[in-house]
C-alpha positions, 0 to 999 in steps of 0.5 A: 334506460336498460332493456328489460329483456333481450330483443332477440329473445323477446321477438323469438317469444312473440313468434312462438305465441303466434304459432303455438302447438296444439297441446300449448293451445289447449293448456293455455285455454285453461290457464289464461285470464286467471281462470285457475286463480293464478295469472300465467303468461305464455312464452315468457322470457326468463333470460337466457330461456323462454318458459312456456307458461310462467306465473310471476307471482309465485315463480312457477314454470310450466313446460310442455315437452314434445319428442324433441326435448333433450332430457340432459339439456332440460336438466341443465335449464331446470337447475339454472331456473331453480337456482334463480327461484323458479319451480319448473314442472314439465308435462308431455304433449301426451299428458296435455292432449289426453288428460288436460283436466288432470294437468290443470288440477295438478298445476292449481294444487302446486300453485296453491301450495307455493309461497309468493315470490319475494317482491323486488322493488327498484331502490329509486322509484320513478318520480312520476309514479310517486306523484312528486 
């Protein structure tokens, strides 16, 4: 059976989930439990990257950028993810800390206007799931 995600990336994502920065904590408090009407995951693996927040239903990735982010690397990463069908939206730590409600409103507005991602189904469904 093939592994769904790289073990090292998965372990790193789990570590990041246990020790989030303050901006990530604040935004997650607003995004978690489908409060926005969309289900988000935090520190989700989208190989070879880890997205701060991902709504897989519509393919929306939210990135919270601190001062350590490199704009050139981020543009390469964003282009790769967009090529894979994701929409990447970036907010600064300062945006989240000083205008959380505005950030959440913008996320909801974007998400509401995005189409559902094409569902990818496995060509050979599990016999156990099909009741056979």
